[in-house]
C-alpha positions as CSV (number, residue, x, y, z in Angstrom):
1,M,35.1,60.4,-154.7
2,T,32.3,58.0,-155.9
3,A,34.3,57.1,-159.0
4,K,37.4,56.5,-156.9
5,L,35.4,54.4,-154.4
6,L,33.9,52.3,-157.3
7,Y,37.5,51.8,-158.7
8,R,38.7,50.5,-155.4
9,V,35.8,48.1,-155.2
10,L,36.1,46.8,-158.7
11,S,39.9,46.6,-158.5
12,G,39.8,44.8,-155.1
13,R,42.2,47.2,-153.5
14,T,42.2,47.1,-149.7
15,A,43.3,49.2,-146.8
16,V,43.5,48.7,-143.0
17,L,40.8,50.0,-140.8
18,Y,41.2,51.2,-137.3
19,S,44.4,49.8,-135.8
20,P,47.3,50.4,-133.3
21,P,49.9,52.9,-134.3
22,S,52.0,50.4,-136.3
23,R,49.2,50.2,-138.9
24,R,47.5,52.8,-141.0
25,H,44.4,54.6,-139.7
26,K,42.9,56.2,-142.7
27,T,40.9,54.5,-145.4
28,S,39.3,55.5,-148.6
29,S,36.5,57.7,-147.3
30,S,35.6,59.6,-144.2
31,S,32.6,57.5,-143.2
32,I,34.6,54.3,-143.5
33,N,37.3,55.8,-141.2
34,N,34.9,56.6,-139.2
35,A,22.2,29.9,-108.8
36,L,23.9,29.7,-112.5
37,R,22.3,26.9,-114.6
38,S,21.5,26.3,-118.2
39,F,18.8,28.6,-119.6
40,S,17.8,29.6,-116.1
41,T,17.8,33.0,-114.4
42,A,20.2,33.1,-111.5
43,T,23.6,34.4,-110.6
44,P,26.5,32.1,-109.8
45,S,26.6,30.7,-106.3
46,A,29.8,31.3,-104.3
47,D,30.9,27.7,-104.5
48,H,30.8,27.9,-108.3
49,N,34.1,29.7,-108.2
50,D,35.7,26.9,-106.2
51,D,35.4,24.4,-109.0
52,D,39.1,23.5,-109.8
53,N,38.2,22.4,-113.3
54,N,36.8,25.9,-114.0
55,T,39.4,28.1,-112.4
56,K,42.7,26.5,-112.6
57,E,45.0,26.5,-115.7
58,N,44.7,22.7,-116.3
59,G,46.2,22.9,-119.8
60,R,43.0,23.4,-121.7
61,L,41.5,26.7,-122.9
62,R,38.6,28.1,-120.9
63,V,36.2,30.3,-122.8
64,A,33.4,32.7,-121.9
65,I,31.0,34.5,-124.3
66,V,29.4,37.8,-123.1
67,G,26.1,38.2,-125.0
68,G,23.5,35.6,-125.9
69,G,22.3,37.0,-129.1
70,A,23.0,35.8,-132.7
71,A,26.7,36.4,-132.5
72,G,27.2,34.8,-129.1
73,M,25.0,31.8,-129.7
74,T,26.6,31.2,-133.1
75,T,30.0,31.3,-131.6
76,A,29.1,28.9,-128.9
77,L,27.7,26.5,-131.5
78,H,30.9,26.7,-133.6
79,L,33.1,26.1,-130.5
80,S,31.0,23.0,-129.3
81,P,32.9,20.5,-131.6
82,L,36.2,21.7,-129.9
83,V,34.8,21.0,-126.5
84,A,33.6,17.5,-127.7
85,A,37.1,16.9,-129.1
86,G,38.7,17.8,-125.8
87,L,40.5,20.8,-127.2
88,I,38.6,23.3,-125.0
89,Q,37.6,23.0,-121.4
90,G,33.8,22.6,-121.3
91,P,31.3,23.9,-121.1
92,I,31.4,27.2,-123.0
93,D,29.8,29.7,-120.6
94,V,27.4,32.2,-122.3
95,Y,26.2,35.2,-120.3
96,E,23.1,37.1,-121.3
97,A,21.7,40.1,-119.5
98,N,18.1,39.6,-120.7
99,N,15.8,37.2,-119.0
100,V,15.1,35.3,-122.2
101,K,12.7,32.7,-120.9
102,T,10.4,35.1,-119.1
103,S,10.4,37.5,-122.1
104,N,9.5,34.8,-124.6
105,K,6.6,33.5,-122.5
106,S,5.1,37.0,-122.1
107,R,5.2,38.3,-125.7
108,T,3.6,41.5,-126.7
109,S,1.6,42.2,-129.8
110,G,3.1,44.1,-132.8
111,H,6.7,45.0,-132.7
112,T,7.1,46.5,-129.3
113,I,8.9,44.3,-126.8
114,S,9.2,45.3,-123.1
115,G,12.7,46.4,-122.3
116,T,13.6,47.2,-125.9
117,T,11.1,49.8,-127.1
118,T,9.0,52.6,-125.9
119,E,5.4,53.6,-126.8
120,G,4.9,53.7,-130.6
121,G,7.7,51.4,-131.6
122,K,10.6,53.8,-130.8
123,Q,13.8,51.9,-130.2
124,L,15.8,52.6,-127.1
125,Y,18.8,51.0,-128.8
126,S,19.5,49.5,-132.2
127,G,19.9,45.8,-132.7
128,S,17.9,42.8,-131.6
129,G,19.8,41.6,-128.6
130,A,18.8,38.1,-127.4
131,L,15.1,38.7,-127.6
132,G,14.5,39.8,-131.2
133,R,11.7,41.7,-132.8
134,H,8.9,40.7,-135.1
135,I,10.5,42.5,-138.0
136,G,12.0,40.5,-141.0
137,V,15.8,40.4,-141.4
138,G,18.1,39.1,-144.0
139,I,20.8,36.4,-143.6
140,W,23.2,35.7,-146.4
141,S,24.4,32.2,-147.0
142,T,27.9,33.0,-145.8
143,A,26.3,32.9,-142.3
144,W,25.3,29.2,-142.5
145,W,27.9,27.8,-144.9
146,P,30.3,27.1,-142.0
147,F,27.7,24.9,-140.4
148,L,27.3,22.9,-143.6
149,R,31.0,22.6,-144.0
150,S,31.3,21.2,-140.5
151,L,28.7,18.7,-141.3
152,E,30.5,17.8,-144.5
153,K,33.6,17.1,-142.4
154,G,31.5,15.2,-140.0
155,Y,31.6,12.1,-142.3
156,N,35.3,11.8,-141.1
157,D,35.1,13.6,-137.8
158,A,32.2,12.6,-135.5
159,N,32.8,15.7,-133.3
160,K,31.8,17.9,-136.3
161,N,28.7,15.9,-137.1
162,R,26.4,18.0,-134.8
163,Q,22.7,17.3,-134.4
164,S,22.4,21.0,-133.3
165,Y,23.7,22.1,-136.7
166,K,21.2,19.9,-138.6
167,T,18.3,21.1,-136.5
168,L,19.3,24.8,-136.8
169,L,19.6,24.6,-140.6
170,K,16.3,22.8,-141.0
171,D,14.6,25.3,-138.6
172,L,15.9,28.3,-140.5
173,E,14.6,27.1,-143.8
174,A,11.3,26.3,-142.3
175,C,11.0,29.7,-140.6
176,G,11.8,31.9,-143.6
177,S,11.9,32.2,-147.4
178,Y,14.6,32.9,-149.9
179,V,14.7,36.2,-151.9
180,K,14.8,35.9,-155.7
181,D,14.0,39.0,-157.8
182,V,15.9,42.1,-156.6
183,G,16.9,45.5,-157.9
184,Y,17.3,49.2,-157.5
185,R,14.6,51.7,-158.6
186,S,14.0,55.4,-158.9
187,P,11.0,57.1,-157.1
188,N,9.0,57.1,-160.4
189,G,9.2,53.3,-160.5
190,S,11.8,52.9,-163.3
191,W,14.3,50.2,-162.7
192,L,18.0,51.2,-162.5
193,V,19.1,47.6,-162.4
194,K,17.3,44.2,-162.0
195,S,18.8,40.9,-161.1
196,Q,18.0,37.6,-159.4
197,L,19.6,35.9,-156.4
198,N,20.0,32.2,-155.8
199,A,16.5,31.2,-154.4
200,S,17.4,27.4,-154.2
201,P,20.8,27.3,-152.6
202,Y,22.7,24.2,-151.5
203,G,21.3,23.4,-148.1
204,I,20.9,20.8,-145.4
205,D,18.6,18.6,-147.4
206,D,21.1,18.6,-150.3
207,L,23.9,17.6,-147.9
208,L,21.9,14.8,-146.2
209,H,20.4,13.4,-149.4
210,G,23.4,13.9,-151.7
211,T,21.5,16.1,-154.2
212,T,23.2,16.3,-157.5
213,E,22.8,18.4,-160.7
214,S,23.3,17.5,-164.3
215,N,26.6,19.4,-164.4
216,G,28.0,17.6,-161.3
217,S,27.6,17.5,-157.6
218,K,25.9,20.5,-156.0
219,S,28.1,22.0,-153.2
220,I,29.0,25.2,-151.4
221,D,32.0,25.7,-153.7
222,N,29.9,26.1,-156.8
223,D,26.9,27.8,-155.2
224,D,26.0,31.4,-155.5
225,P,25.2,33.4,-152.4
226,A,21.6,33.4,-151.3
227,L,19.6,35.7,-149.0
228,L,17.1,34.2,-146.5
229,F,14.6,36.4,-144.8
230,V,13.2,35.4,-141.4
231,R,11.8,37.3,-138.4
232,E,14.4,38.3,-135.8
233,K,12.5,36.5,-133.1
234,D,12.3,33.3,-135.1
235,L,16.1,33.4,-135.9
236,L,17.0,33.7,-132.3
237,S,14.5,31.0,-131.3
238,C,16.1,28.6,-133.8
239,L,19.6,29.4,-132.4
240,R,18.4,28.9,-128.8
241,N,16.9,25.6,-129.7
242,A,20.3,24.5,-131.2
243,I,22.1,25.8,-128.1
244,K,19.8,23.6,-125.9
245,I,20.8,20.5,-127.8
246,E,24.5,21.4,-127.0
247,Q,23.6,22.0,-123.4
248,K,22.2,18.5,-123.0
249,M,25.6,17.3,-124.3
250,G,27.5,19.4,-121.8
251,T,29.3,21.5,-124.3
252,V,27.6,24.9,-123.7
253,K,26.0,26.5,-120.7
254,Y,23.7,29.5,-121.4
255,N,23.2,31.8,-118.3
256,Y,20.6,34.5,-118.6
257,G,19.6,37.3,-116.3
258,V,23.2,38.1,-115.7
259,K,24.9,41.3,-116.9
260,V,28.7,41.5,-117.3
261,E,30.2,44.9,-116.5
262,S,33.9,44.3,-116.3
263,I,36.8,41.9,-115.9
264,N,38.4,41.3,-112.5
265,A,40.5,38.8,-110.5
266,V,43.3,38.8,-113.1
267,N,45.8,36.1,-112.4
268,G,48.4,35.0,-115.0
269,N,46.7,34.5,-118.3
270,M,43.3,34.2,-116.8
271,G,40.6,36.5,-115.4
272,S,37.0,36.5,-114.2
273,L,33.9,38.5,-115.0
274,E,32.0,40.8,-112.7
275,L,28.4,39.7,-112.8
276,H,25.3,41.6,-111.9
277,P,21.8,40.0,-111.7
278,T,19.1,41.5,-113.9
279,N,16.3,39.1,-112.9
280,G,14.5,41.4,-110.4
281,T,16.8,40.6,-107.4
282,D,19.0,43.2,-105.8
283,S,20.8,44.8,-108.7
284,T,23.6,46.0,-106.5
285,T,24.7,42.4,-105.8
286,T,27.8,41.4,-107.6
287,T,29.4,38.0,-108.0
288,T,32.5,36.7,-109.7
289,S,32.5,34.2,-112.5
290,P,34.9,31.3,-113.0
291,Q,38.2,32.2,-114.5
292,Y,38.8,32.2,-118.3
293,H,41.7,32.4,-120.7
294,L,39.5,33.9,-123.5
295,I,36.6,36.2,-123.2
296,I,34.5,36.9,-126.3
297,A,32.5,40.1,-126.3
298,A,29.3,39.6,-128.3
299,D,27.1,42.2,-126.5
300,G,26.4,44.5,-129.3
301,L,26.6,48.2,-130.1
302,R,26.6,49.3,-126.5
303,S,29.0,46.6,-125.3
304,S,30.2,47.4,-121.8
305,L,33.5,45.5,-122.4
306,R,34.1,47.4,-125.6
307,S,33.5,50.8,-124.1
308,R,35.8,50.0,-121.2
309,Y,38.7,48.0,-122.7
310,A,38.8,48.6,-126.5
311,G,40.9,51.3,-128.1
312,H,43.5,51.9,-125.4
313,Q,46.2,51.0,-127.9
314,S,45.0,53.9,-130.0
315,I,46.7,56.1,-132.6
316,H,44.8,58.9,-131.0
317,A,46.0,58.2,-127.5
318,T,49.8,58.3,-127.8
319,S,52.7,57.5,-130.0
320,L,53.9,55.0,-127.4
321,G,50.9,52.6,-127.2
322,I,50.0,50.7,-124.1
323,E,52.5,47.9,-124.8
324,S,55.3,50.4,-124.7
325,S,55.0,50.9,-121.0
326,S,56.5,48.3,-118.7
327,Q,55.3,47.9,-115.1
328,D,58.6,49.4,-113.9
329,D,57.9,52.8,-115.5
330,I,54.1,52.7,-115.9
331,E,53.5,55.6,-113.6
332,N,55.9,57.9,-115.4
333,S,54.6,56.8,-118.9
334,L,51.0,57.2,-117.9
335,E,51.4,60.6,-116.2
336,N,53.8,62.3,-118.6
337,H,53.0,60.9,-122.1
338,W,49.5,59.6,-122.4
339,E,46.4,61.3,-123.7
340,H,44.8,58.0,-123.0
341,T,41.2,58.9,-122.0
342,R,40.7,61.1,-125.1
343,G,42.2,58.4,-127.4
344,H,40.1,55.6,-125.9
345,R,37.0,57.7,-126.2
346,E,37.7,58.4,-129.9
347,A,38.4,54.7,-130.6
348,T,35.2,53.5,-129.0
349,K,33.0,56.3,-130.3
350,V,29.4,55.6,-131.4
351,E,28.3,58.0,-134.2
352,N,24.9,59.3,-134.9
353,R,24.4,59.1,-138.6
354,E,21.7,61.8,-138.5
355,Y,18.9,59.9,-140.3
356,I,15.9,57.9,-139.0
357,V,15.3,54.3,-140.0
358,F,11.6,53.1,-140.1
359,R,10.8,49.4,-140.3
360,G,7.5,47.5,-140.6
361,N,5.8,44.3,-141.7
362,A,2.9,44.9,-144.1
363,P,0.3,42.4,-145.2
364,K,1.1,40.6,-148.5
365,L,0.1,42.8,-151.4
366,T,-2.7,41.9,-153.8
367,A,-1.8,42.0,-157.5
368,A,-3.9,45.1,-157.9
369,A,-2.2,46.9,-154.9
370,A,1.3,45.9,-156.0
371,G,0.9,47.1,-159.6
372,E,3.2,46.2,-162.4
373,D,6.6,45.0,-161.1
374,G,5.4,45.8,-157.5
375,S,5.7,42.4,-155.9
376,D,9.4,41.9,-156.3
377,S,12.1,42.8,-153.8
378,F,13.4,46.3,-154.5
379,Q,15.3,49.2,-153.0
380,T,14.4,52.7,-154.2
381,W,16.8,55.6,-154.1
382,G,15.5,59.1,-153.5
383,C,17.4,62.3,-154.4
384,S,17.3,64.3,-151.2
385,K,16.9,64.0,-147.4
386,S,18.7,60.6,-147.3
387,M,15.4,59.1,-148.5
388,R,15.5,55.4,-149.3
389,F,12.8,52.7,-149.3
390,A,13.1,48.9,-149.6
391,A,10.7,46.0,-149.5
392,V,11.0,42.2,-149.5
393,P,8.2,39.7,-149.6
394,F,8.7,36.8,-147.2
395,R,6.9,33.9,-145.5
396,H,7.0,33.2,-141.7
397,A,4.9,31.5,-139.0
398,D,1.5,32.9,-138.4
399,E,2.2,33.0,-134.6
400,D,5.3,33.4,-132.4
401,L,7.6,30.5,-132.2
402,E,7.9,29.2,-128.6
403,D,11.2,27.9,-127.6
404,D,11.3,24.2,-126.8
405,D,11.2,23.3,-123.1
406,E,14.5,22.2,-121.7
407,E,13.2,18.7,-120.9
408,S,11.4,18.2,-124.2
409,N,12.8,15.6,-126.6
410,S,10.6,16.6,-129.4
411,G,11.7,18.5,-132.5
412,H,11.6,22.3,-132.7
413,Y,8.2,23.9,-133.1
414,S,9.1,25.0,-136.6
415,Q,9.2,21.3,-137.7
416,T,5.7,20.5,-136.6
417,D,2.7,20.2,-138.9
418,A,0.9,22.8,-136.9
419,F,3.6,25.3,-137.8
420,K,3.8,24.4,-141.4
421,E,0.0,24.7,-141.9
422,R,-0.1,28.2,-140.3
423,Q,2.4,30.3,-142.3
424,K,1.9,33.9,-143.3
425,D,3.0,36.0,-146.2
426,E,4.0,39.6,-145.5
427,E,6.2,42.3,-146.9
428,V,9.0,43.6,-144.7
429,W,9.9,47.2,-145.5
430,F,12.2,49.9,-144.3
431,A,12.6,53.6,-145.1
432,T,15.2,56.1,-144.2
433,I,14.9,59.9,-144.0
434,N,16.8,62.8,-142.4
435,D,13.9,65.2,-142.2
436,P,14.4,67.4,-139.1
437,V,10.7,66.9,-138.2
438,F,11.4,63.2,-137.4
439,I,14.9,63.7,-136.0
440,D,13.8,66.5,-133.6
441,A,10.8,64.4,-132.4
442,Y,13.0,61.4,-131.9
443,K,15.6,63.3,-129.8
444,N,13.0,65.3,-127.8
445,S,11.7,63.1,-125.0
446,N,8.9,65.6,-124.5
447,S,7.7,65.4,-128.1
448,T,3.9,65.1,-128.5
449,M,4.1,63.3,-131.9
450,D,2.3,60.0,-131.7
451,A,2.5,57.0,-133.9
452,E,-0.5,58.0,-136.1
453,E,1.0,61.4,-136.7
454,R,4.4,60.0,-137.4
455,K,2.8,57.5,-139.9
456,K,1.0,60.3,-141.7
457,L,4.2,62.4,-142.1
458,L,5.9,59.3,-143.4
459,I,3.2,58.8,-146.0
460,D,3.4,62.5,-146.9
461,A,7.2,62.1,-147.5
462,F,7.0,58.9,-149.6
463,G,3.4,59.0,-150.9
464,S,4.3,60.2,-154.3
465,W,6.7,57.3,-154.9
466,H,5.9,54.4,-157.1
467,N,3.6,51.5,-156.2
468,P,3.6,49.8,-153.7
469,V,5.5,52.2,-151.4
470,K,2.5,54.2,-150.1
471,T,0.4,51.0,-149.8
472,L,3.0,49.2,-147.7
473,I,3.1,52.1,-145.2
474,E,-0.7,52.6,-145.2
475,T,-1.4,48.9,-144.5
476,T,1.1,48.7,-141.6
477,P,-0.5,49.6,-138.2
478,A,1.0,52.8,-136.9
479,E,1.9,51.3,-133.5
480,D,3.8,48.5,-135.3
481,I,6.1,50.8,-137.3
482,M,9.4,50.8,-135.6
483,Y,11.8,53.7,-135.8
484,E,15.2,54.4,-134.6
485,M,18.1,56.7,-135.1
486,A,20.8,55.2,-137.3
487,L,23.9,54.6,-135.2
488,A,27.3,53.1,-136.0
489,H,30.7,52.8,-134.6
490,K,33.4,55.0,-136.0
491,H,36.1,52.3,-135.7
492,N,36.4,48.6,-135.4
493,A,37.7,47.1,-132.1
494,S,40.8,45.0,-132.2
495,P,41.6,42.1,-129.7
496,V,42.9,43.2,-126.3
497,F,46.0,41.2,-125.2
498,D,46.9,43.4,-122.2
499,I,43.9,43.6,-119.9
500,K,46.1,43.8,-116.8
501,T,47.9,46.9,-118.0
502,I,44.6,48.6,-118.8
503,M,43.3,47.7,-115.3
504,D,46.5,49.2,-113.9
505,F,45.9,52.3,-115.9
506,E,42.3,52.5,-114.6
507,R,43.5,52.1,-111.0
508,W,46.1,54.9,-111.7
509,K,43.3,57.2,-113.0
510,L,41.2,56.6,-109.9
511,N,44.1,57.1,-107.6
512,R,45.0,60.3,-109.4
513,K,41.4,61.6,-109.1
514,N,41.3,60.8,-105.4
515,K,44.8,61.8,-104.4
516,G,46.1,64.2,-107.0
517,N,48.9,64.0,-109.5
518,S,51.5,62.6,-107.1
519,C,50.1,59.1,-106.9
520,K,51.6,55.7,-107.3
521,V,50.2,52.8,-109.3
522,T,49.2,49.8,-107.2
523,P,49.9,46.8,-109.5
524,I,47.2,44.2,-109.7
525,I,48.1,41.0,-107.8
526,G,49.6,38.3,-109.9
527,P,51.9,38.2,-112.9
528,G,50.8,37.9,-116.6
529,P,48.8,40.0,-119.0
530,G,45.4,38.5,-118.0
531,P,42.8,36.9,-120.3
532,I,42.5,37.7,-124.0
533,L,39.5,39.8,-125.0
534,V,38.0,39.6,-128.5
535,F,35.1,41.5,-130.0
536,I,32.7,40.0,-132.5
537,G,29.6,41.1,-134.3
538,D,28.2,44.5,-133.5
539,S,30.6,44.8,-130.5
540,M,33.5,44.7,-133.0
541,M,31.9,47.3,-135.3
542,T,28.3,48.3,-135.9
543,I,27.8,49.8,-139.4
544,D,25.0,51.5,-141.3
545,P,22.1,49.1,-142.0
546,V,22.3,49.5,-145.8
547,L,23.1,46.1,-147.2
548,A,21.3,43.8,-144.7
549,Q,24.5,42.1,-143.5
550,G,24.5,42.8,-139.7
551,F,23.3,39.3,-138.7
552,T,25.5,37.8,-141.4
553,M,28.6,39.4,-140.1
554,A,27.7,38.4,-136.6
555,M,27.3,34.8,-137.5
556,E,30.4,34.7,-139.7
557,S,32.4,36.0,-136.8
558,G,31.5,33.0,-134.7
559,A,32.8,30.6,-137.3
560,S,35.9,32.7,-137.9
561,I,37.0,32.8,-134.2
562,A,36.3,29.0,-133.9
563,R,38.6,28.3,-136.9
564,S,41.4,30.5,-135.3
565,I,41.1,28.7,-132.0
566,E,41.2,25.3,-133.7
567,R,44.3,26.3,-135.6
568,A,46.0,27.5,-132.4
569,L,45.2,24.1,-130.7
570,S,45.8,21.9,-133.7
571,N,49.2,20.6,-132.7
572,S,48.5,20.2,-129.0
573,P,45.4,20.7,-126.8
574,A,47.6,22.4,-124.2
575,Y,46.8,26.1,-124.3
576,S,49.5,28.4,-125.6
577,P,48.7,32.1,-125.0
578,A,51.3,33.2,-127.4
579,L,50.0,31.0,-130.2
580,L,46.4,32.0,-129.6
581,R,47.4,35.7,-129.6
582,H,49.2,35.1,-133.0
583,E,46.2,33.4,-134.5
584,L,43.7,36.0,-133.2
585,G,46.0,38.8,-134.6
586,E,46.0,37.1,-138.0
587,R,42.2,36.7,-137.8
588,Q,41.8,40.4,-137.0
589,V,43.6,41.2,-140.3
590,R,41.2,38.9,-142.2
591,R,38.1,40.2,-140.5
592,E,39.2,43.8,-141.2
593,R,39.6,42.9,-144.9
594,R,36.1,41.3,-144.9
595,L,34.7,44.4,-143.0
596,L,36.4,46.8,-145.4
597,H,34.7,45.1,-148.4
598,L,31.4,45.7,-146.7
599,L,32.2,49.2,-145.7
600,R,33.2,50.2,-149.2
601,S,30.1,48.6,-150.7
602,T,28.0,50.4,-148.1
603,E,29.6,53.7,-148.8
604,L,29.2,53.3,-152.6
605,V,25.5,52.5,-152.3
606,Q,25.0,55.3,-149.8
607,R,26.6,57.8,-152.2
608,L,24.3,56.6,-155.0
609,A,21.2,56.1,-153.0
610,Q,21.5,59.1,-150.6
611,P,23.4,61.7,-152.7
612,N,23.6,64.5,-150.2
613,G,25.8,67.2,-151.7
614,F,25.5,66.0,-155.3
615,A,21.9,65.2,-155.9
616,I,21.9,67.0,-159.3
617,F,24.8,64.9,-160.4
618,A,23.1,61.7,-159.3
619,R,19.8,62.6,-160.8
620,Y,20.9,63.9,-164.2
621,F,24.0,61.9,-164.8
622,V,24.6,58.8,-162.7
623,R,21.1,57.4,-162.8
624,P,20.4,58.1,-166.5
625,L,23.7,56.4,-167.3
626,M,22.6,53.4,-165.2
627,K,19.4,53.2,-167.2
628,L,21.2,53.4,-170.5
629,C,23.7,50.7,-169.6
630,P,22.9,47.3,-171.1
631,D,21.2,44.9,-168.7
632,G,23.8,42.3,-169.1
633,I,26.6,44.6,-167.9
634,K,24.4,46.0,-165.1
635,Q,23.6,42.6,-163.8
636,G,27.2,41.5,-163.9
637,V,28.3,44.6,-161.9
638,F,25.4,44.1,-159.5
639,N,26.2,40.4,-158.9
640,F,29.9,41.2,-158.5
641,M,29.0,43.9,-155.9
642,I,27.0,41.4,-153.9
643,R,30.0,38.9,-153.9
644,Y,32.4,41.7,-153.1
645,S,30.4,43.0,-150.2
646,L,30.3,39.4,-148.8
647,G,34.0,39.0,-149.1
648,L,33.8,36.4,-151.8
649,T,36.1,38.0,-154.3
650,G,39.8,38.2,-154.6
651,G,42.3,36.1,-152.6
652,E,42.2,35.2,-149.0
653,R,38.8,35.5,-147.4
654,D,37.3,35.2,-143.9
655,S,33.6,34.7,-144.6
656,G,31.7,31.6,-145.2
657,G,33.1,31.0,-148.6
658,K,35.9,28.8,-149.8
659,Q,38.5,28.3,-147.1
């Protein structure tokens, strides 16, 4: 199976992931198959819904984004030029459940953040949300290339020459550091493969100053992918700062302290969001948002919109599919032919990968503590219990970034001398293991295992590995070591073009529950299918955290959906639902192809790094063969795998590469 998977990666063969019945379901392996105001906490006032410009179909597309994390904010930034150009009705509304401002002003020490973790660093859910953690995370250059491309076009199109983009890119480079030396190792310290990443990529300063090289102009098109490491909290602070620049221009409105549970008030091609306050007021209060043509779900792994609306057109549900049922015979079709609930549940399933992920930031290693070859970035593969350990040295601020005040006209804190003079070098590390001791303690809410005991067991498990593995764990405070169960979606979620029919089905289920089998469907008032619902980032599909591409995929998705919307509106700013559905359908195929590249690469690395079921084969055949292979060949394969996993090989792509 591993050889077959490697052949598929190297040959560039692709397959379709999770889809409606008209497309294949299976792929190459089982695991792959598998008061509202800007930046303020309030819920919309009643008169907010009476704004004609916000609720009526006035010929321009109206967009809402659910989720104010990396995916949601990046999407809003990429859509802002379309608002400035008059192609989209402004502003773009972003809804975020967390009270971002209050949380940022009352930070806690270490990695624990109120509302996202429990005692000892245990995560209540995976992902950073809109708040972020202190842990270092990687962002590949495909995440920021679209911003650079837009600025390049800005020389001819003022709407694309965004100050928010320049500020964001400068902030990110100031808040993090690029990774250079990388490779895979064995527990005894021997290198299976070593290579180098691009540690001086084409960036904002090159664009603004016209940097050139001896072999010609430096550009994205001839640049190799780079990996930037920043703290989650700093990444999200930089994005929020860019969003605030757009808010002052009227293109974006970021509403926090508001949770979105469902879609309602469907009328024609529009619909509203049901909003619940999360800012300490009566949580039973609900309000209705303005109406939108397009709703973008960027609310992560546990997306409420995904769990409710995705997967109804499921191969598991029925051979008919939801679009096969007309309103005239919906009752008969639903009652007699559909296994709809079971199929929907399968399509939106979150899988427990049955291993624990530990994360920490350790102090920068001394030369003596690191040992020979110990200070480079590395990932070490164990031979049992899904054991894997990786470490990356990176530089960040010596204190938490504070978001700029809304009224401030100064630059972001990351651009000040005070910030630049107080930077800190650390080593971010993560470890995985499926030892039942850790898994049982994680699942058992009554477990007495504390942070110190957990750290000791972790040292016992990895203590015999090469330098500096044990040192990195030992020098990280026990309370600051985060741990969480590895979770992932079994399938990716496709766009939903038939919200009204799904709502009819939900009403039918409720009526049937209350009145028995002989019930009638009460159609929702108003013709039309309702708004389009699209999923991006982790709400589209959360995958195993193996190749450090979660944030990259989220940020790429924002650029991708903006390109599709721009194409749909390129001939006329008047909104055409059919044309946008077509463009979003084409986009889904491209994103599935990009996702499939990542899934195959992840699966291949997992089979080599966590060889459950064929540990002897990996230890005595695969890894010795890797060591014997000439370095030039190994480096070539390694570099190709990086590009393949980022969707930068083959023909048509939908990442940040060549368009």
